[in-house]
C-alpha positions in Angstrom: -20.3 31.5 -3.9 -21.4 31.3 -7.6 -22.7 28.1 -9.0 -20.0 25.9 -10.5 -20.2 26.2 -14.3 -20.0 23.3 -16.7 -16.8 23.0 -18.8 -15.5 21.2 -21.9 -17.8 18.7 -23.5 -20.3 19.0 -20.7 -20.7 22.7 -21.5 -21.2 21.9 -25.1 -24.0 19.6 -24.3 -25.7 22.1 -22.0 -25.3 24.9 -24.6 -26.9 22.7 -27.2 -29.9 22.0 -24.9 -30.3 25.7 -24.1 -30.3 26.5 -27.9 -32.7 23.7 -28.9 -35.7 24.8 -26.9 -37.3 25.5 -23.5 -35.8 24.1 -20.4 -38.5 22.7 -18.0 -39.1 25.1 -15.3 -40.0 22.4 -12.8 -38.6 18.8 -12.9 -40.0 16.1 -10.6 -38.1 12.8 -10.2 -39.1 9.4 -8.8 -35.7 8.1 -7.8 -36.2 4.4 -8.2 -33.8 1.4 -8.3 -31.3 1.9 -5.5 -31.9 -1.5 -4.0 -31.8 -3.3 -7.3 -28.6 -1.4 -8.3 -26.9 -2.8 -5.1 -28.3 -6.3 -5.5 -26.8 -6.6 -9.0 -23.5 -5.8 -7.5 -23.8 -8.2 -4.5 -24.0 -5.3 -2.1 -26.5 -4.5 0.7 -29.4 -2.3 -0.2 -28.1 0.6 1.8 -25.1 0.7 -0.5 -27.5 1.6 -3.3 -29.0 4.4 -1.2 -25.6 5.8 -0.4 -24.7 5.9 -4.1 -28.0 7.5 -4.8 -27.0 10.5 -2.7 -24.1 11.0 -5.2 -26.6 11.0 -8.0 -28.7 13.6 -6.2 -25.7 15.8 -5.9 -24.9 15.6 -9.6 -28.5 16.2 -10.7 -29.0 19.2 -8.4 -25.8 20.8 -9.7 -26.8 20.1 -13.3 -30.3 21.5 -12.9 -28.8 24.7 -11.4 -26.5 25.0 -14.4 -29.3 24.6 -16.9 -31.5 27.2 -15.2 -34.2 24.8 -13.9 -36.2 26.7 -11.3 -37.7 23.8 -9.3 -36.5 20.3 -8.7 -38.7 18.0 -6.6 -37.3 14.6 -5.5 -39.4 11.8 -4.2 -37.1 10.8 -1.4 -39.3 8.8 1.0 -42.9 7.9 0.5 -45.5 7.2 3.1 -45.5 3.6 1.8 -41.8 3.4 2.5 -42.6 3.2 6.2 -43.8 -0.4 5.5 -40.3 -1.5 4.7 -38.3 -3.6 7.2 -37.5 -1.6 10.3 -33.7 -1.9 9.9 -33.9 -0.5 6.4 -36.1 2.4 7.4 -33.7 3.2 10.3 -30.7 3.2 7.9 -32.6 5.4 5.5 -33.3 7.9 8.2 -29.6 7.9 9.3 -28.6 8.4 5.7 -31.0 11.2 5.3 -29.7 12.9 8.4 -26.1 12.5 7.2 -26.9 13.8 3.8 -28.5 16.9 5.2 -25.5 17.6 7.4 -23.0 16.9 4.6 -24.7 18.8 1.8 -26.2 21.7 3.6 -23.2 24.1 3.2 -22.6 23.1 -0.4 -26.3 23.8 -1.3 -26.2 27.1 0.6 -23.1 28.3 -1.2 -24.7 27.5 -4.5 -27.7 29.6 -3.7 -30.1 26.6 -3.5 -33.3 27.2 -1.6 -34.4 24.0 0.2 -38.1 23.1 0.8 -39.8 19.9 2.0 -43.3 18.5 1.4 -45.0 15.6 3.2 -45.9 14.5 6.7 -42.7 15.9 8.2 -43.9 15.3 11.7 -43.6 11.5 11.1 -39.8 11.8 10.7 -37.5 11.1 13.6 -37.0 14.3 15.7 -33.3 14.7 14.9 -34.1 14.5 11.1 -36.9 17.0 11.6 -34.5 19.4 13.4 -31.7 19.1 10.8 -34.2 19.5 8.0 -35.8 22.6 9.4 -32.4 24.2 10.2 -31.3 23.6 6.6 -34.5 25.1 5.2 -34.1 28.1 7.5 -30.5 28.6 6.5 -31.4 28.6 2.8 -34.7 30.5 3.0 -33.4 33.6 1.2 -31.4 32.0 -1.5 -32.4 32.8 -5.1 -31.1 29.9 -7.2 -32.7 26.5 -7.8 -35.5 25.5 -5.3 -34.9 21.9 -4.2 -38.0 20.3 -2.9 -37.6 17.0 -0.9 -40.8 14.9 -0.7 -40.4 13.1 2.6 -43.1 10.9 4.1 -45.1 12.0 1.2 -47.8 10.6 -1.0 -50.3 12.2 -3.4 -53.3 10.7 -1.6 -52.0 12.1 1.7 -51.6 15.5 0.1 -55.1 15.5 -1.4 -56.7 14.1 1.8 -54.9 16.7 3.9 -56.2 19.4 1.6 -59.8 18.2 1.8 -59.6 18.1 5.6 -58.3 21.7 5.7 -61.0 22.9 3.3 -63.7 21.2 5.4 -62.3 22.9 8.5 -62.4 26.3 6.9 -65.8 25.8 5.3 -67.2 24.7 8.7 -65.7 27.8 10.3 -67.3 30.0 7.7 -64.0 31.1 6.1 -65.0 29.8 2.7 -68.3 29.1 1.0 -69.2 26.1 -1.0 -69.3 28.0 -4.3 -65.7 29.3 -3.7 -64.3 25.8 -3.9 -62.6 25.6 -7.3 -59.5 23.9 -8.7 -57.6 27.2 -8.1 -58.6 27.3 -4.5 -57.8 23.6 -4.0 -54.3 24.3 -5.3 -53.7 26.7 -2.4 -54.5 23.9 0.2 -51.9 21.5 -1.2 -48.4 21.2 0.2 -47.0 22.3 -3.2 -48.9 25.6 -3.2 -45.7 27.6 -3.4 -44.5 25.8 -6.6 -45.7 25.5 -10.2 -46.9 22.1 -11.3 -44.0 19.9 -12.8 -43.4 20.3 -16.5 -41.4 17.1 -16.6 -41.7 13.9 -14.5 -38.7 11.5 -14.7 -38.9 8.0 -13.3 -35.8 5.9 -13.2 -35.4 2.0 -13.3 -37.8 1.6 -16.2 -40.9 1.2 -14.1 -44.1 2.5 -15.6 -46.1 4.0 -12.7 -46.2 7.2 -10.7 -46.3 5.5 -7.3 -48.7 7.8 -5.5 -46.5 10.9 -6.3 -48.0 14.4 -6.9 -51.3 12.9 -8.2 -53.0 16.3 -8.5 -50.0 18.2 -9.8 -48.9 15.8 -12.6 -52.2 16.1 -14.5 -50.4 17.7 -17.6 -46.8 16.9 -16.9 -44.7 15.3 -19.6 -43.3 11.9 -18.5 -39.9 10.4 -19.2 -39.0 6.8 -18.2 -35.3 6.1 -17.9 -34.0 2.6 -17.9 -31.1 3.6 -15.5 -31.3 2.7 -11.9 -31.2 5.9 -9.8 -27.5 5.6 -8.7 -26.6 5.5 -12.5 -28.8 8.4 -13.4 -26.3 11.3 -13.9 -26.2 14.5 -15.9 -26.0 12.8 -19.3 -29.2 10.9 -18.5 -30.8 14.1 -17.5 -29.8 15.7 -20.8 -31.6 12.9 -22.6 -34.7 13.5 -20.6 -34.7 17.2 -21.3 -33.9 16.7 -25.0 -36.9 14.4 -25.2 -39.1 17.0 -23.4 -38.1 19.6 -25.9 -39.5 17.5 -28.7 -42.9 17.3 -27.1 -45.9 19.6 -27.9 -47.7 20.4 -24.7 -51.4 20.9 -25.7 -53.2 20.9 -22.3 -56.3 19.5 -24.0 -56.2 21.9 -26.9 -55.4 21.4 -30.6 -52.0 22.1 -32.0 -53.4 25.2 -33.8 -54.8 26.6 -30.6 -51.4 26.1 -28.8 -49.5 27.9 -31.5 -52.1 30.7 -31.5 -52.3 31.2 -27.8 -48.6 30.7 -27.0 -47.7 33.4 -29.6 -49.7 35.9 -27.5 -47.3 35.5 -24.6 -46.6 33.3 -21.6 -48.7 35.2 -19.1 -51.7 35.1 -21.4 -51.2 31.3 -22.0 -51.1 30.7 -18.2 -54.3 32.7 -17.8 -55.9 30.7 -20.6 -55.0 27.4 -18.9 -56.7 28.6 -15.7 -59.8 29.6 -17.6 -59.3 33.3 -17.0 -58.7 34.3 -20.6 -60.3 33.2 -23.9 -58.6 32.0 -27.0 
């Protein structure tokens, strides 16, 4: 089934964005504010998490329509295990239900599902459902949706260091081979490009241990909306703001204009230190 296309005013907004500039290839989102959204309405926290699933559905669809290639959602951090046991249990049940309810819809829309994090820490039934969904969608060619589950940036970096140490001890790699490029290949995100745009909802000004290595040069956008209220129009604002930025990666504006005019592949090689300005 083809991805549902935008219509009416929504299509006009998307067409304007597509005409105004580059759409971020990879968007990462810290989905914050579910509990506060519910508290303001006199509801239990889980009600905010349930409404947050509806926001996920809308944002995934919108990213697919805009041609975003990768969308990474910070769904459950390693620190979230410290929350009250009842809330963690409800979150796991909600995650299980969402995977079951959304799997076919995602598959029909050619979404490829991936997950990063300490997946083995999740309940077994959640692990099973997650891995089945990933396997079902493994050959899809549309948006790649990455769920960060039981994830933290420090966990990712520590895990990478541990694996590098093991390979170095086994003689598979030498000390002088350890570079930033090699380190990238040991991270859980090795299949994906670094995020172009990081969005955080609820107005909080921190990255909360999310993709610490990968966000080095990502543009940041802070939305005042709680996550359940963050829908496609909020995403359009974030992308529009992103399009106004000049991404210099430590260079001057003149260097960026010069190197980018020589082509995307050359620019990527320059950033990795392979090419010269």
